[in-house]
A tleap script that builds the chain and sets N, CA, C and O, in Angstrom:
source leaprc.protein.ff14SB
mol = sequence {
  NMET ASN ASP THR GLY GLN GLU GLN GLN ILE
  ASP PHE SER VAL ASP LYS LYS HIE LEU TYR
  ARG GLU GLU ALA ILE THR ASP LEU LYS VAL
  ALA SER ILE ARG ARG LEU ILE PRO ILE HIE
  PRO ASP GLY THR GLU ASP LYS SER ARG ALA
  PRO MET PHE MET GLY HIE THR GLN LEU MET
  SER PRO GLN GLY PRO ILE PRO ILE GLN SER
  PRO LEU THR ALA ASN ASN LEU GLU GLU ALA
  MET ASP GLU PHE PRO ASN ALA MET LYS LYS
  ALA LEU GLU GLU VAL VAL GLU ASN VAL LYS
  LYS MET GLN GLN GLU GLU MET GLN LYS LYS
  ASP ASP SER ARG ILE ILE VAL PRO GLY CARG
}
set mol.1.N position { -2.486 25.002 -4.067 }
set mol.1.CA position { -1.203 25.615 -4.311 }
set mol.1.C position { -0.404 25.638 -3.022 }
set mol.1.O position { -0.955 25.797 -1.933 }
set mol.2.N position { 0.886 25.477 -3.163 }
set mol.2.CA position { 1.731 25.554 -1.976 }
set mol.2.C position { 2.244 26.967 -1.790 }
set mol.2.O position { 1.855 27.876 -2.524 }
set mol.3.N position { 3.120 27.155 -0.807 }
set mol.3.CA position { 3.591 28.502 -0.457 }
set mol.3.C position { 4.343 29.187 -1.593 }
set mol.3.O position { 4.358 30.416 -1.659 }
set mol.4.N position { 4.970 28.418 -2.493 }
set mol.4.CA position { 5.760 29.021 -3.567 }
set mol.4.C position { 4.895 29.390 -4.768 }
set mol.4.O position { 5.396 29.982 -5.724 }
set mol.5.N position { 3.612 29.052 -4.736 }
set mol.5.CA position { 2.733 29.409 -5.835 }
set mol.5.C position { 2.696 28.367 -6.949 }
set mol.5.O position { 1.947 28.522 -7.914 }
set mol.6.N position { 3.494 27.312 -6.826 }
set mol.6.CA position { 3.483 26.260 -7.839 }
set mol.6.C position { 2.408 25.241 -7.487 }
set mol.6.O position { 2.119 25.001 -6.314 }
set mol.7.N position { 1.827 24.651 -8.515 }
set mol.7.CA position { 0.808 23.644 -8.283 }
set mol.7.C position { 1.447 22.375 -7.741 }
set mol.7.O position { 2.528 21.974 -8.170 }
set mol.8.N position { 0.768 21.755 -6.800 }
set mol.8.CA position { 1.255 20.497 -6.248 }
set mol.8.C position { 0.901 19.393 -7.244 }
set mol.8.O position { -0.234 19.312 -7.713 }
set mol.9.N position { 1.869 18.553 -7.559 }
set mol.9.CA position { 1.664 17.477 -8.517 }
set mol.9.C position { 1.281 16.193 -7.791 }
set mol.9.O position { 1.908 15.829 -6.796 }
set mol.10.N position { 0.269 15.519 -8.277 }
set mol.10.CA position { -0.168 14.247 -7.735 }
set mol.10.C position { 0.176 13.168 -8.752 }
set mol.10.O position { -0.120 13.305 -9.939 }
set mol.11.N position { 0.798 12.104 -8.285 }
set mol.11.CA position { 1.186 10.998 -9.166 }
set mol.11.C position { 0.022 10.012 -9.261 }
set mol.11.O position { -0.265 9.305 -8.295 }
set mol.12.N position { -0.652 9.956 -10.413 }
set mol.12.CA position { -1.775 9.055 -10.627 }
set mol.12.C position { -1.384 7.793 -11.391 }
set mol.12.O position { -2.257 7.064 -11.861 }
set mol.13.N position { -0.094 7.527 -11.522 }
set mol.13.CA position { 0.341 6.363 -12.279 }
set mol.13.C position { 0.025 5.072 -11.520 }
set mol.13.O position { 0.071 5.039 -10.290 }
set mol.14.N position { -0.293 4.021 -12.257 }
set mol.14.CA position { -0.646 2.725 -11.687 }
set mol.14.C position { 0.628 1.926 -11.429 }
set mol.14.O position { 1.488 1.818 -12.304 }
set mol.15.N position { 0.744 1.370 -10.227 }
set mol.15.CA position { 1.889 0.523 -9.883 }
set mol.15.C position { 1.632 -0.869 -10.445 }
set mol.15.O position { 0.977 -1.690 -9.802 }
set mol.16.N position { 2.133 -1.132 -11.616 }
set mol.16.CA position { 1.849 -2.376 -12.328 }
set mol.16.C position { 2.498 -3.605 -11.704 }
set mol.16.O position { 2.198 -4.730 -12.104 }
set mol.17.N position { 3.378 -3.409 -10.734 }
set mol.17.CA position { 4.026 -4.537 -10.062 }
set mol.17.C position { 3.251 -4.995 -8.833 }
set mol.17.O position { 3.587 -6.018 -8.236 }
set mol.18.N position { 2.220 -4.252 -8.450 }
set mol.18.CA position { 1.444 -4.573 -7.255 }
set mol.18.C position { -0.051 -4.513 -7.536 }
set mol.18.O position { -0.790 -3.797 -6.860 }
set mol.19.N position { -0.488 -5.263 -8.527 }
set mol.19.CA position { -1.903 -5.285 -8.894 }
set mol.19.C position { -2.623 -6.436 -8.194 }
set mol.19.O position { -2.057 -7.510 -7.994 }
set mol.20.N position { -3.882 -6.189 -7.827 }
set mol.20.CA position { -4.702 -7.209 -7.172 }
set mol.20.C position { -6.115 -7.186 -7.747 }
set mol.20.O position { -6.651 -6.126 -8.069 }
set mol.21.N position { -6.700 -8.360 -7.867 }
set mol.21.CA position { -8.119 -8.486 -8.207 }
set mol.21.C position { -8.847 -8.702 -6.877 }
set mol.21.O position { -8.384 -9.465 -6.029 }
set mol.22.N position { -9.963 -8.041 -6.702 }
set mol.22.CA position { -10.673 -8.095 -5.438 }
set mol.22.C position { -11.885 -9.010 -5.524 }
set mol.22.O position { -12.655 -8.970 -6.483 }
set mol.23.N position { -12.030 -9.836 -4.496 }
set mol.23.CA position { -13.172 -10.737 -4.386 }
set mol.23.C position { -13.827 -10.469 -3.032 }
set mol.23.O position { -13.136 -10.443 -2.014 }
set mol.24.N position { -15.118 -10.273 -3.001 }
set mol.24.CA position { -15.818 -9.958 -1.751 }
set mol.24.C position { -16.615 -11.162 -1.275 }
set mol.24.O position { -17.310 -11.817 -2.052 }
set mol.25.N position { -16.497 -11.440 0.029 }
set mol.25.CA position { -17.221 -12.533 0.665 }
set mol.25.C position { -17.967 -11.936 1.851 }
set mol.25.O position { -17.385 -11.173 2.622 }
set mol.26.N position { -19.245 -12.268 2.008 }
set mol.26.CA position { -20.019 -11.744 3.130 }
set mol.26.C position { -20.972 -12.800 3.664 }
set mol.26.O position { -21.393 -13.699 2.938 }
set mol.27.N position { -21.308 -12.678 4.953 }
set mol.27.CA position { -22.323 -13.547 5.541 }
set mol.27.C position { -23.680 -12.846 5.596 }
set mol.27.O position { -24.639 -13.385 6.149 }
set mol.28.N position { -23.757 -11.639 5.019 }
set mol.28.CA position { -24.963 -10.810 4.979 }
set mol.28.C position { -25.453 -10.386 6.365 }
set mol.28.O position { -26.580 -9.912 6.503 }
set mol.29.N position { -24.609 -10.553 7.398 }
set mol.29.CA position { -24.966 -10.100 8.740 }
set mol.29.C position { -23.895 -9.146 9.267 }
set mol.29.O position { -24.144 -7.950 9.417 }
set mol.30.N position { -22.728 -9.666 9.541 }
set mol.30.CA position { -21.678 -8.886 10.178 }
set mol.30.C position { -20.402 -8.863 9.353 }
set mol.30.O position { -19.769 -7.818 9.202 }
set mol.31.N position { -20.032 -10.006 8.827 }
set mol.31.CA position { -18.707 -10.162 8.221 }
set mol.31.C position { -18.673 -9.794 6.747 }
set mol.31.O position { -19.548 -10.158 5.961 }
set mol.32.N position { -17.632 -9.064 6.413 }
set mol.32.CA position { -17.304 -8.781 5.027 }
set mol.32.C position { -15.792 -8.984 4.908 }
set mol.32.O position { -15.009 -8.310 5.577 }
set mol.33.N position { -15.402 -9.911 4.056 }
set mol.33.CA position { -13.987 -10.229 3.872 }
set mol.33.C position { -13.632 -10.016 2.412 }
set mol.33.O position { -14.285 -10.537 1.508 }
set mol.34.N position { -12.583 -9.239 2.207 }
set mol.34.CA position { -12.082 -9.031 0.844 }
set mol.34.C position { -10.860 -9.916 0.643 }
set mol.34.O position { -9.925 -9.891 1.443 }
set mol.35.N position { -10.876 -10.682 -0.408 }
set mol.35.CA position { -9.712 -11.479 -0.790 }
set mol.35.C position { -9.057 -10.735 -1.944 }
set mol.35.O position { -9.677 -10.524 -2.986 }
set mol.36.N position { -7.802 -10.337 -1.755 }
set mol.36.CA position { -7.047 -9.617 -2.784 }
set mol.36.C position { -6.097 -10.603 -3.448 }
set mol.36.O position { -5.133 -11.071 -2.843 }
set mol.37.N position { -6.394 -10.904 -4.704 }
set mol.37.CA position { -5.644 -11.907 -5.453 }
set mol.37.C position { -4.617 -11.200 -6.330 }
set mol.37.O position { -4.987 -10.389 -7.178 }
set mol.38.N position { -3.323 -11.498 -6.136 }
set mol.38.CA position { -2.304 -10.828 -6.943 }
set mol.38.C position { -2.433 -11.206 -8.419 }
set mol.38.O position { -2.653 -12.368 -8.761 }
set mol.39.N position { -2.292 -10.204 -9.282 }
set mol.39.CA position { -2.380 -10.459 -10.725 }
set mol.39.C position { -1.249 -9.743 -11.457 }
set mol.39.O position { -0.627 -8.815 -10.941 }
set mol.40.N position { -1.010 -10.211 -12.674 }
set mol.40.CA position { -0.071 -9.558 -13.586 }
set mol.40.C position { -0.830 -8.462 -14.344 }
set mol.40.O position { -2.060 -8.445 -14.331 }
set mol.41.N position { -0.113 -7.557 -14.997 }
set mol.41.CA position { -0.786 -6.494 -15.761 }
set mol.41.C position { -1.753 -7.013 -16.835 }
set mol.41.O position { -2.673 -6.297 -17.229 }
set mol.42.N position { -1.553 -8.252 -17.312 }
set mol.42.CA position { -2.474 -8.800 -18.321 }
set mol.42.C position { -3.723 -9.416 -17.684 }
set mol.42.O position { -4.596 -9.912 -18.395 }
set mol.43.N position { -3.815 -9.388 -16.350 }
set mol.43.CA position { -4.996 -9.902 -15.655 }
set mol.43.C position { -4.868 -11.335 -15.176 }
set mol.43.O position { -5.739 -11.816 -14.451 }
set mol.44.N position { -3.807 -12.032 -15.560 }
set mol.44.CA position { -3.628 -13.408 -15.107 }
set mol.44.C position { -3.121 -13.409 -13.666 }
set mol.44.O position { -2.444 -12.477 -13.233 }
set mol.45.N position { -3.460 -14.468 -12.932 }
set mol.45.CA position { -3.076 -14.562 -11.523 }
set mol.45.C position { -1.557 -14.673 -11.384 }
set mol.45.O position { -0.906 -15.400 -12.133 }
set mol.46.N position { -1.014 -13.953 -10.429 }
set mol.46.CA position { 0.426 -13.974 -10.135 }
set mol.46.C position { 0.647 -14.957 -8.991 }
set mol.46.O position { 0.475 -14.601 -7.825 }
set mol.47.N position { 1.026 -16.190 -9.317 }
set mol.47.CA position { 1.191 -17.255 -8.326 }
set mol.47.C position { 2.416 -17.046 -7.439 }
set mol.47.O position { 2.557 -17.727 -6.423 }
set mol.48.N position { 3.311 -16.112 -7.803 }
set mol.48.CA position { 4.515 -15.872 -6.997 }
set mol.48.C position { 4.207 -15.058 -5.740 }
set mol.48.O position { 5.038 -14.983 -4.835 }
set mol.49.N position { 3.018 -14.448 -5.675 }
set mol.49.CA position { 2.615 -13.670 -4.504 }
set mol.49.C position { 1.373 -14.294 -3.874 }
set mol.49.O position { 0.506 -14.823 -4.569 }
set mol.50.N position { 1.305 -14.224 -2.553 }
set mol.50.CA position { 0.175 -14.806 -1.824 }
set mol.50.C position { -1.000 -13.836 -1.794 }
set mol.50.O position { -0.806 -12.620 -1.770 }
set mol.51.N position { -2.217 -14.372 -1.798 }
set mol.51.CA position { -3.390 -13.507 -1.649 }
set mol.51.C position { -3.384 -12.845 -0.271 }
set mol.51.O position { -2.771 -13.352 0.669 }
set mol.52.N position { -4.066 -11.721 -0.165 }
set mol.52.CA position { -4.214 -11.025 1.112 }
set mol.52.C position { -5.697 -10.966 1.444 }
set mol.52.O position { -6.550 -10.976 0.557 }
set mol.53.N position { -5.985 -10.905 2.734 }
set mol.53.CA position { -7.369 -10.841 3.191 }
set mol.53.C position { -7.550 -9.614 4.079 }
set mol.53.O position { -6.691 -9.299 4.903 }
set mol.54.N position { -8.682 -8.921 3.902 }
set mol.54.CA position { -9.042 -7.755 4.712 }
set mol.54.C position { -10.450 -7.974 5.265 }
set mol.54.O position { -11.368 -8.340 4.531 }
set mol.55.N position { -10.602 -7.746 6.565 }
set mol.55.CA position { -11.911 -7.862 7.191 }
set mol.55.C position { -12.551 -6.489 7.339 }
set mol.55.O position { -11.864 -5.512 7.638 }
set mol.56.N position { -13.852 -6.411 7.133 }
set mol.56.CA position { -14.618 -5.157 7.254 }
set mol.56.C position { -15.929 -5.439 7.963 }
set mol.56.O position { -16.533 -6.498 7.798 }
set mol.57.N position { -16.355 -4.461 8.758 }
set mol.57.CA position { -17.689 -4.488 9.342 }
set mol.57.C position { -18.081 -3.056 9.669 }
set mol.57.O position { -17.259 -2.147 9.553 }
set mol.58.N position { -19.324 -2.846 10.076 }
set mol.58.CA position { -19.811 -1.524 10.473 }
set mol.58.C position { -20.538 -1.641 11.795 }
set mol.58.O position { -21.258 -2.606 12.048 }
set mol.59.N position { -20.336 -0.648 12.622 }
set mol.59.CA position { -21.088 -0.556 13.867 }
set mol.59.C position { -21.921 0.712 13.801 }
set mol.59.O position { -21.462 1.741 13.305 }
set mol.60.N position { -23.137 0.636 14.300 }
set mol.60.CA position { -23.998 1.816 14.300 }
set mol.60.C position { -23.780 2.604 15.580 }
set mol.60.O position { -23.686 2.041 16.671 }
set mol.61.N position { -23.701 3.912 15.426 }
set mol.61.CA position { -23.565 4.815 16.562 }
set mol.61.C position { -24.604 5.915 16.398 }
set mol.61.O position { -25.210 6.031 15.332 }
set mol.62.N position { -24.824 6.729 17.437 }
set mol.62.CA position { -25.773 7.839 17.291 }
set mol.62.C position { -25.370 8.807 16.170 }
set mol.62.O position { -26.221 9.493 15.604 }
set mol.63.N position { -24.064 8.859 15.852 }
set mol.63.CA position { -23.590 9.746 14.782 }
set mol.63.C position { -23.615 9.070 13.414 }
set mol.63.O position { -23.282 9.704 12.412 }
set mol.64.N position { -24.000 7.803 13.352 }
set mol.64.CA position { -24.048 7.086 12.089 }
set mol.64.C position { -23.128 5.870 12.102 }
set mol.64.O position { -22.550 5.539 13.137 }
set mol.65.N position { -22.993 5.208 10.960 }
set mol.65.CA position { -22.182 3.992 10.911 }
set mol.65.C position { -20.692 4.293 11.096 }
set mol.65.O position { -20.170 5.291 10.600 }
set mol.66.N position { -20.031 3.398 11.826 }
set mol.66.CA position { -18.587 3.497 12.021 }
set mol.66.C position { -17.957 2.298 11.313 }
set mol.66.O position { -18.185 1.156 11.712 }
set mol.67.N position { -17.167 2.546 10.266 }
set mol.67.CA position { -16.519 1.429 9.581 }
set mol.67.C position { -15.330 0.917 10.394 }
set mol.67.O position { -14.545 1.702 10.926 }
set mol.68.N position { -15.210 -0.396 10.480 }
set mol.68.CA position { -14.093 -1.043 11.166 }
set mol.68.C position { -13.456 -1.983 10.143 }
set mol.68.O position { -14.147 -2.759 9.482 }
set mol.69.N position { -12.131 -1.903 10.024 }
set mol.69.CA position { -11.449 -2.809 9.097 }
set mol.69.C position { -10.093 -3.189 9.649 }
set mol.69.O position { -9.517 -2.476 10.471 }
set mol.70.N position { -9.588 -4.330 9.185 }
set mol.70.CA position { -8.298 -4.810 9.635 }
set mol.70.C position { -7.779 -5.848 8.651 }
set mol.70.O position { -8.556 -6.625 8.095 }
set mol.71.N position { -6.466 -5.863 8.435 }
set mol.71.CA position { -5.906 -6.960 7.646 }
set mol.71.C position { -6.072 -8.261 8.431 }
set mol.71.O position { -6.021 -8.264 9.661 }
set mol.72.N position { -6.265 -9.339 7.726 }
set mol.72.CA position { -6.397 -10.656 8.341 }
set mol.72.C position { -5.182 -11.491 7.956 }
set mol.72.O position { -4.893 -11.667 6.772 }
set mol.73.N position { -4.477 -11.999 8.952 }
set mol.73.CA position { -3.322 -12.846 8.684 }
set mol.73.C position { -3.844 -14.242 8.401 }
set mol.73.O position { -4.133 -15.004 9.324 }
set mol.74.N position { -3.964 -14.574 7.136 }
set mol.74.CA position { -4.561 -15.847 6.751 }
set mol.74.C position { -3.980 -16.320 5.426 }
set mol.74.O position { -3.587 -15.519 4.577 }
set mol.75.N position { -3.937 -17.624 5.272 }
set mol.75.CA position { -3.471 -18.222 4.019 }
set mol.75.C position { -4.617 -18.645 3.122 }
set mol.75.O position { -4.426 -18.912 1.935 }
set mol.76.N position { -5.832 -18.707 3.708 }
set mol.76.CA position { -6.995 -19.108 2.920 }
set mol.76.C position { -8.247 -18.512 3.563 }
set mol.76.O position { -8.181 -17.915 4.638 }
set mol.77.N position { -9.373 -18.678 2.900 }
set mol.77.CA position { -10.621 -18.076 3.366 }
set mol.77.C position { -11.045 -18.627 4.722 }
set mol.77.O position { -11.526 -17.873 5.568 }
set mol.78.N position { -10.876 -19.916 4.940 }
set mol.78.CA position { -11.259 -20.518 6.228 }
set mol.78.C position { -10.490 -19.864 7.375 }
set mol.78.O position { -11.083 -19.533 8.402 }
set mol.79.N position { -9.193 -19.675 7.217 }
set mol.79.CA position { -8.388 -19.011 8.251 }
set mol.79.C position { -8.838 -17.559 8.426 }
set mol.79.O position { -8.883 -17.050 9.546 }
set mol.80.N position { -9.166 -16.902 7.330 }
set mol.80.CA position { -9.628 -15.507 7.404 }
set mol.80.C position { -10.926 -15.417 8.194 }
set mol.80.O position { -11.090 -14.509 9.009 }
set mol.81.N position { -11.850 -16.345 7.963 }
set mol.81.CA position { -13.119 -16.341 8.710 }
set mol.81.C position { -12.874 -16.593 10.189 }
set mol.81.O position { -13.528 -15.985 11.037 }
set mol.82.N position { -11.936 -17.485 10.509 }
set mol.82.CA position { -11.626 -17.779 11.907 }
set mol.82.C position { -10.978 -16.574 12.595 }
set mol.82.O position { -11.231 -16.324 13.773 }
set mol.83.N position { -10.157 -15.840 11.879 }
set mol.83.CA position { -9.463 -14.691 12.461 }
set mol.83.C position { -10.351 -13.445 12.547 }
set mol.83.O position { -10.084 -12.554 13.354 }
set mol.84.N position { -11.390 -13.376 11.733 }
set mol.84.CA position { -12.241 -12.189 11.629 }
set mol.84.C position { -12.713 -11.645 12.983 }
set mol.84.O position { -12.524 -10.455 13.235 }
set mol.85.N position { -13.320 -12.457 13.874 }
set mol.85.CA position { -13.853 -11.887 15.124 }
set mol.85.C position { -12.783 -11.198 15.977 }
set mol.85.O position { -13.001 -10.083 16.449 }
set mol.86.N position { -11.656 -11.833 16.175 }
set mol.86.CA position { -10.600 -11.231 16.999 }
set mol.86.C position { -10.005 -9.996 16.345 }
set mol.86.O position { -9.690 -9.023 17.031 }
set mol.87.N position { -9.847 -10.024 15.031 }
set mol.87.CA position { -9.292 -8.864 14.316 }
set mol.87.C position { -10.239 -7.670 14.426 }
set mol.87.O position { -9.782 -6.538 14.581 }
set mol.88.N position { -11.552 -7.905 14.347 }
set mol.88.CA position { -12.514 -6.810 14.454 }
set mol.88.C position { -12.554 -6.265 15.881 }
set mol.88.O position { -12.682 -5.056 16.077 }
set mol.89.N position { -12.446 -7.150 16.884 }
set mol.89.CA position { -12.411 -6.687 18.273 }
set mol.89.C position { -11.193 -5.799 18.510 }
set mol.89.O position { -11.293 -4.748 19.143 }
set mol.90.N position { -10.053 -6.230 17.998 }
set mol.90.CA position { -8.828 -5.448 18.165 }
set mol.90.C position { -8.943 -4.104 17.439 }
set mol.90.O position { -8.559 -3.067 17.981 }
set mol.91.N position { -9.472 -4.127 16.216 }
set mol.91.CA position { -9.640 -2.882 15.450 }
set mol.91.C position { -10.611 -1.943 16.165 }
set mol.91.O position { -10.393 -0.732 16.181 }
set mol.92.N position { -11.674 -2.481 16.755 }
set mol.92.CA position { -12.631 -1.665 17.505 }
set mol.92.C position { -11.956 -1.035 18.719 }
set mol.92.O position { -12.187 0.139 19.010 }
set mol.93.N position { -11.133 -1.791 19.424 }
set mol.93.CA position { -10.403 -1.251 20.570 }
set mol.93.C position { -9.520 -0.080 20.139 }
set mol.93.O position { -9.421 0.922 20.847 }
set mol.94.N position { -8.879 -0.210 18.975 }
set mol.94.CA position { -8.035 0.867 18.467 }
set mol.94.C position { -8.863 2.107 18.129 }
set mol.94.O position { -8.443 3.232 18.403 }
set mol.95.N position { -10.044 1.901 17.531 }
set mol.95.CA position { -10.926 3.029 17.205 }
set mol.95.C position { -11.362 3.736 18.486 }
set mol.95.O position { -11.318 4.963 18.562 }
set mol.96.N position { -11.782 2.967 19.490 }
set mol.96.CA position { -12.227 3.549 20.760 }
set mol.96.C position { -11.078 4.321 21.410 }
set mol.96.O position { -11.281 5.422 21.921 }
set mol.97.N position { -9.886 3.754 21.392 }
set mol.97.CA position { -8.722 4.429 21.973 }
set mol.97.C position { -8.427 5.735 21.231 }
set mol.97.O position { -8.120 6.747 21.860 }
set mol.98.N position { -8.518 5.718 19.900 }
set mol.98.CA position { -8.291 6.936 19.113 }
set mol.98.C position { -9.340 8.006 19.403 }
set mol.98.O position { -9.016 9.192 19.480 }
set mol.99.N position { -10.589 7.591 19.562 }
set mol.99.CA position { -11.663 8.546 19.880 }
set mol.99.C position { -11.406 9.174 21.249 }
set mol.99.O position { -11.551 10.385 21.415 }
set mol.100.N position { -11.025 8.351 22.230 }
set mol.100.CA position { -10.730 8.883 23.567 }
set mol.100.C position { -9.568 9.874 23.503 }
set mol.100.O position { -9.605 10.928 24.138 }
set mol.101.N position { -8.549 9.531 22.740 }
set mol.101.CA position { -7.381 10.409 22.603 }
set mol.101.C position { -7.782 11.741 21.964 }
set mol.101.O position { -7.352 12.805 22.409 }
set mol.102.N position { -8.614 11.670 20.913 }
set mol.102.CA position { -9.074 12.893 20.253 }
set mol.102.C position { -9.909 13.743 21.214 }
set mol.102.O position { -9.783 14.967 21.228 }
set mol.103.N position { -10.756 13.100 22.012 }
set mol.103.CA position { -11.578 13.830 22.975 }
set mol.103.C position { -10.701 14.525 24.021 }
set mol.103.O position { -10.958 15.668 24.398 }
set mol.104.N position { -9.667 13.824 24.481 }
set mol.104.CA position { -8.749 14.421 25.456 }
set mol.104.C position { -8.024 15.617 24.858 }
set mol.104.O position { -7.868 16.649 25.511 }
set mol.105.N position { -7.578 15.474 23.605 }
set mol.105.CA position { -6.887 16.576 22.939 }
set mol.105.C position { -7.818 17.772 22.764 }
set mol.105.O position { -7.397 18.916 22.932 }
set mol.106.N position { -9.067 17.515 22.430 }
set mol.106.CA position { -10.054 18.580 22.254 }
set mol.106.C position { -10.310 19.293 23.582 }
set mol.106.O position { -10.403 20.520 23.625 }
set mol.107.N position { -10.422 18.525 24.656 }
set mol.107.CA position { -10.621 19.124 25.974 }
set mol.107.C position { -9.405 19.950 26.373 }
set mol.107.O position { -9.544 21.019 26.967 }
set mol.108.N position { -8.209 19.454 26.046 }
set mol.108.CA position { -6.987 20.190 26.362 }
set mol.108.C position { -6.952 21.508 25.593 }
set mol.108.O position { -6.559 22.538 26.142 }
set mol.109.N position { -7.363 21.480 24.317 }
set mol.109.CA position { -7.405 22.709 23.521 }
set mol.109.C position { -8.367 23.719 24.138 }
set mol.109.O position { -8.060 24.909 24.218 }
set mol.110.N position { -9.533 23.243 24.574 }
set mol.110.CA position { -10.516 24.139 25.189 }
set mol.110.C position { -9.958 24.734 26.471 }
set mol.110.O position { -10.121 25.925 26.734 }
set mol.111.N position { -9.294 23.893 27.273 }
set mol.111.CA position { -8.703 24.386 28.524 }
set mol.111.C position { -7.602 25.399 28.245 }
set mol.111.O position { -7.495 26.403 28.948 }
set mol.112.N position { -6.779 25.147 27.221 }
set mol.112.CA position { -5.669 26.039 26.886 }
set mol.112.C position { -6.157 27.367 26.309 }
set mol.112.O position { -5.461 28.377 26.405 }
set mol.113.N position { -7.360 27.371 25.706 }
set mol.113.CA position { -7.824 28.586 25.036 }
set mol.113.C position { -8.658 29.493 25.949 }
set mol.113.O position { -9.121 30.551 25.521 }
set mol.114.N position { -8.842 29.091 27.167 }
set mol.114.CA position { -9.622 29.939 28.087 }
set mol.114.C position { -8.811 31.182 28.427 }
set mol.114.O position { -7.620 31.116 28.731 }
set mol.115.N position { -9.494 32.307 28.365 }
set mol.115.CA position { -8.861 33.573 28.723 }
set mol.115.C position { -9.293 33.927 30.127 }
set mol.115.O position { -10.482 33.979 30.441 }
set mol.116.N position { -8.312 34.167 30.958 }
set mol.116.CA position { -8.606 34.531 32.337 }
set mol.116.C position { -8.506 36.050 32.440 }
set mol.116.O position { -7.458 36.640 32.180 }
set mol.117.N position { -9.610 36.662 32.822 }
set mol.117.CA position { -9.665 38.115 32.960 }
set mol.117.C position { -9.706 38.448 34.451 }
set mol.117.O position { -10.647 38.065 35.146 }
set mol.118.N position { -8.701 39.151 34.939 }
set mol.118.CA position { -8.692 39.489 36.371 }
set mol.118.C position { -9.920 40.328 36.741 }
set mol.118.O position { -10.360 41.185 35.976 }
set mol.119.N position { -10.452 40.061 37.920 }
set mol.119.CA position { -11.583 40.838 38.413 }
set mol.119.C position { -12.919 40.304 37.983 }
set mol.119.O position { -13.938 40.895 38.340 }
set mol.120.N position { -12.981 39.243 37.250 }
set mol.120.CA position { -14.286 38.680 36.844 }
set mol.120.C position { -14.585 37.385 37.522 }
set mol.120.O position { -15.638 36.793 37.286 }
savepdb mol mol.pdb
quit
């Protein structure tokens, strides 16, 4: 509920103009590539729109798996496979940068919340 006491409405309607069928490709080691094929509401392929590719992988950390994903600028699967390594490296750099930023913000919060008591 929001401040006015009214229930917040969530729109669960399907955007029938932007439908995609998903195809998964993996090397069973590191790479997972999703090919998103545009379709019409009847399920037939929409040739007026280009397929999209998304790269996915996981890295293990002491806290558990870290998912890494990035769109791949590619016109076909071969281009997507070629772009995958650089896209994952860039996505990993962004994750590391975000973690560092969050850690800095957390440290700043801790520093800001310290109470200084005179005489102690």
